N, CA, C and O of each residue as an XYZ file, in Angstrom:
324
protein
N      17.491     -4.226      2.741
C      16.519     -3.243      3.172
C      15.405     -3.111      2.124
O      14.234     -2.929      2.457
N      15.800     -3.206      0.862
C      14.812     -3.092     -0.214
C      13.830     -4.255     -0.178
O      12.641     -4.071     -0.436
N      14.316     -5.444      0.139
C      13.445     -6.615      0.214
C      12.471     -6.490      1.374
O      11.296     -6.832      1.238
N      12.945     -6.005      2.508
C      12.064     -5.818      3.661
C      10.966     -4.801      3.346
O       9.801     -5.019      3.678
N      11.334     -3.710      2.714
C      10.334     -2.707      2.333
C       9.329     -3.298      1.350
O       8.136     -3.008      1.435
N       9.797     -4.118      0.426
C       8.899     -4.765     -0.525
C       7.889     -5.664      0.154
O       6.715     -5.666     -0.215
N       8.333     -6.432      1.148
C       7.410     -7.318      1.867
C       6.418     -6.533      2.715
O       5.255     -6.922      2.828
N       6.863     -5.437      3.307
C       5.958     -4.613      4.107
C       4.878     -3.982      3.226
O       3.701     -3.966      3.588
N       5.291     -3.464      2.064
C       4.322     -2.865      1.144
C       3.358     -3.930      0.623
O       2.162     -3.673      0.490
N       3.872     -5.121      0.327
C       3.010     -6.198     -0.164
C       1.986     -6.611      0.896
O       0.819     -6.833      0.575
N       2.411     -6.714      2.144
C       1.491     -7.110      3.216
C       0.415     -6.054      3.438
O      -0.758     -6.389      3.599
N       0.805     -4.784      3.449
C      -0.197     -3.741      3.661
C      -1.124     -3.606      2.458
O      -2.299     -3.277      2.616
N      -0.604     -3.857      1.263
C      -1.460     -3.810      0.079
C      -2.493     -4.938      0.129
O      -3.646     -4.734     -0.251
N      -2.097     -6.107      0.587
C      -3.060     -7.203      0.706
C      -4.107     -6.920      1.777
O      -5.262     -7.318      1.630
N      -3.720     -6.243      2.847
C      -4.705     -5.869      3.860
C      -5.690     -4.831      3.335
O      -6.840     -4.790      3.774
N      -5.247     -3.993      2.397
C      -6.111     -2.962      1.832
C      -6.941     -3.465      0.657
O      -7.709     -2.705      0.069
N      -6.793     -4.730      0.316
C      -7.545     -5.311     -0.802
C      -9.046     -5.125     -0.569
O      -9.529     -5.342      0.542
N      -9.778     -4.728     -1.594
C     -11.221     -4.497     -1.433
C     -11.993     -5.728     -0.946
O     -13.030     -5.585     -0.298
N     -11.511     -6.912     -1.242
C     -12.237     -8.097     -0.773
C     -12.019     -8.335      0.722
O     -12.793     -9.065      1.341
N     -10.985     -7.737      1.312
C     -10.745     -7.868      2.746
C     -11.399     -6.754      3.559
O     -11.429     -6.835      4.787
N     -11.918     -5.725      2.912
C     -12.478     -4.583      3.626
C     -13.630     -4.932      4.567
O     -13.746     -4.291      5.612
N     -14.485     -5.905      4.263
C     -15.527     -6.235      5.244
C     -14.957     -6.703      6.583
O     -15.641     -6.624      7.603
N     -13.716     -7.189      6.594
C     -13.088     -7.634      7.829
C     -12.182     -6.561      8.427
O     -12.167     -6.358      9.641
N     -11.425     -5.874      7.567
C     -10.448     -4.920      8.080
C     -11.058     -3.565      8.428
O     -10.559     -2.884      9.324
N     -12.114     -3.163      7.750
C     -12.715     -1.858      8.028
C     -13.325     -1.782      9.426
O     -13.110     -0.783     10.112
N     -14.075     -2.786      9.882
C     -14.554     -2.721     11.268
C     -13.408     -2.731     12.298
O     -13.504     -2.087     13.344
N     -12.334     -3.462     11.995
C     -11.182     -3.446     12.900
C     -10.537     -2.065     12.943
O     -10.155     -1.579     14.007
N     -10.422     -1.450     11.789
C      -9.862     -0.106     11.728
C     -10.746      0.880     12.476
O     -10.245      1.740     13.201
N     -12.061      0.761     12.304
C     -12.992      1.639     13.016
C     -12.940      1.406     14.526
O     -13.121      2.342     15.305
N     -12.696      0.177     14.934
C     -12.569     -0.097     16.368
C     -11.318      0.559     16.940
O     -11.305      0.993     18.092
N     -10.262      0.626     16.123
C      -9.019      1.245     16.592
C      -9.099      2.760     16.648
O      -8.585      3.375     17.582
N      -9.740      3.369     15.656
C      -9.751      4.835     15.571
C     -11.134      5.421     15.867
O     -11.380      6.598     15.604
N     -12.022      4.611     16.406
C     -13.359      5.104     16.739
C     -13.299      6.213     17.787
O     -12.525      6.136     18.741
N     -14.109      7.228     17.603
C     -14.125      8.351     18.526
C     -13.120      9.432     18.200
O     -13.031     10.430     18.915
N     -12.352      9.248     17.118
C     -11.393     10.267     16.696
C     -11.894     10.915     15.412
O     -12.903     10.498     14.843
N     -11.182     11.930     14.969
C     -11.557     12.592     13.722
C     -11.400     11.645     12.538
O     -12.202     11.678     11.605
N     -10.370     10.802     12.572
C     -10.162      9.832     11.489
C     -11.322      8.838     11.443
O     -11.809      8.499     10.364
N     -11.759      8.377     12.595
C     -12.900      7.467     12.645
C     -14.162      8.100     12.110
O     -14.963      7.436     11.451
N     -14.348      9.384     12.388
C     -15.510     10.098     11.882
C     -15.478     10.205     10.357
O     -16.502     10.031      9.696
N     -14.314     10.487      9.810
C     -14.173     10.588      8.348
C     -14.432      9.232      7.695
O     -15.118      9.154      6.676
N     -13.888      8.169      8.279
C     -14.091      6.827      7.724
C     -15.572      6.443      7.787
O     -16.105      5.866      6.839
N     -16.219      6.756      8.878
C     -17.617      6.379      9.058
C     -18.552      7.147      8.132
O     -19.542      6.590      7.658
N     -18.252      8.421      7.865
C     -19.143      9.226      7.028
C     -18.835      9.131      5.541
O     -19.662      9.522      4.718
N     -17.659      8.617      5.178
C     -17.267      8.525      3.760
C     -16.803      7.116      3.397
O     -15.637      6.937      3.045
N     -17.659      6.129      3.468
C     -17.201      4.770      3.148
C     -16.811      4.601      1.679
O     -15.939      3.790      1.365
N     -17.438      5.349      0.780
C     -17.072      5.242     -0.638
C     -15.642      5.733     -0.870
O     -14.893      5.134     -1.641
N     -15.273      6.808     -0.208
C     -13.907      7.325     -0.324
C     -12.898      6.317      0.212
O     -11.827      6.139     -0.368
N     -13.235      5.661      1.309
C     -12.343      4.657      1.885
C     -12.160      3.488      0.916
O     -11.049      2.982      0.759
N     -13.227      3.064      0.278
C     -13.141      1.955     -0.673
C     -12.292      2.340     -1.876
O     -11.478      1.538     -2.336
N     -12.466      3.552     -2.393
C     -11.674      4.006     -3.545
C     -10.202      4.107     -3.173
O      -9.341      3.660     -3.930
N      -9.903      4.689     -2.017
C      -8.505      4.836     -1.599
C      -7.857      3.481     -1.307
O      -6.691      3.266     -1.638
N      -8.600      2.579     -0.695
C      -8.057      1.249     -0.418
C      -7.783      0.487     -1.710
O      -6.771     -0.204     -1.823
N      -8.680      0.611     -2.680
C      -8.471     -0.060     -3.961
C      -7.268      0.521     -4.696
O      -6.468     -0.219     -5.268
N      -7.142      1.841     -4.680
C      -5.991      2.477     -5.328
C      -4.689      2.044     -4.655
O      -3.707      1.750     -5.336
N      -4.677      2.004     -3.306
C      -3.468      1.568     -2.607
C      -3.177      0.104     -2.883
O      -2.011     -0.279     -2.974
N      -4.202     -0.721     -3.017
C      -3.992     -2.134     -3.321
C      -3.256     -2.299     -4.651
O      -2.287     -3.053     -4.741
N      -3.717     -1.593     -5.676
C      -3.069     -1.729     -6.984
C      -1.695     -1.076     -7.014
O      -0.735     -1.685     -7.487
N      -1.586      0.141     -6.522
C      -0.291      0.827     -6.542
C       0.718      0.165     -5.602
O       1.903      0.079     -5.924
N       0.252     -0.301     -4.445
C       1.141     -1.010     -3.525
C       1.616     -2.329     -4.105
O       2.762     -2.726     -3.891
N       0.750     -3.010     -4.835
C       1.157     -4.252     -5.489
C       2.230     -4.028     -6.537
O       3.188     -4.795     -6.632
N       2.068     -2.983     -7.316
C       3.078     -2.652     -8.336
C       4.390     -2.265     -7.665
O       5.459     -2.711     -8.083
N       4.313     -1.445     -6.635
C       5.518     -1.036     -5.928
C       6.204     -2.225     -5.268
O       7.431     -2.320     -5.293
N       5.433     -3.128     -4.680
C       6.014     -4.320     -4.055
C       6.712     -5.195     -5.091
O       7.804     -5.704     -4.841
N       6.088     -5.371     -6.248
C       6.736     -6.155     -7.303
C       8.031     -5.508     -7.767
O       9.016     -6.201     -8.023
N       8.037     -4.201     -7.875
C       9.242     -3.493     -8.295
C      10.338     -3.630     -7.236
O      11.500     -3.865     -7.566
N       9.963     -3.482     -5.966
C      10.956     -3.583     -4.901
C      11.496     -5.003     -4.758
O      12.676     -5.190     -4.462
N      10.655     -5.989     -4.964
C      11.078     -7.370     -4.793
C      11.709     -7.976     -6.041
O      12.263     -9.073     -5.977
N      11.635     -7.284     -7.172
C      12.203     -7.833     -8.404
C      13.716     -7.837     -8.373
O      14.339     -8.651     -9.055
N      14.324     -6.954     -7.601
C      15.777     -6.937     -7.481
C      16.487     -6.194     -8.581
O      17.717     -6.168     -8.611
N      15.751     -5.592     -9.482
C      16.394     -4.846    -10.557
C      16.969     -3.559     -9.992
O      16.322     -2.865     -9.208
N      18.159     -3.260    -10.388
C      18.831     -2.054     -9.921
C      19.105     -1.143    -11.117
O      19.359     -1.613    -12.226
N      19.051      0.138    -10.876
C      19.408      1.098    -11.912
C      20.919      1.103    -12.065
O      21.632      0.949    -11.074
N      21.426      1.275    -13.277
C      22.883      1.329    -13.444
C      23.466      2.536    -12.714
O      22.853      3.601    -12.641
N      24.665      2.335    -12.180
C      25.298      3.415    -11.422
C      25.646      4.590    -12.326
O      25.448      5.746    -11.953
N      26.164      4.296    -13.512
C      26.543      5.350    -14.454
C      26.094      4.911    -15.839
O      26.684      3.994    -16.410
N      25.060      5.548    -16.397
C      24.514      5.089    -17.678
C      25.417      5.394    -18.873
O      25.212      4.826    -19.945
N      26.391      6.258    -18.724
C      27.272      6.576    -19.855
C      28.402      5.557    -19.911
O      28.953      5.191    -18.873
N      28.758      5.090    -21.119
C      29.859      4.123    -21.230
C      31.204      4.809    -20.938
O      31.357      6.010    -21.156
N      32.162      4.035    -20.449
C      33.473      4.618    -20.173
C      34.165      5.050    -21.464
O      33.986      4.429    -22.512
N      34.948      6.109    -21.379
C      35.691      6.629    -22.520
C      37.025      5.910    -22.598
O      37.749      5.821    -21.606
N      37.356      5.390    -23.799
C      38.616      4.652    -23.968
C      39.716      5.542    -24.480
O      40.840      5.082    -24.678
């Protein structure tokens, strides 16, 4: 389940990449055009670019963490002998 979540986050982070926004932003506007979300996106393109860039970086870090396979120890205290 962790690997699947990692791949989903990685794919969405790549879609939110600032270099893909000239292609994905018009598609997003076509999907939500005429709604309140479409109005916010259309009137605040700078905010959309900042949020997409932040999600790209944070989603990339989260995807790497999820896909790395590192697990936290179940019990950090050593057993008592």
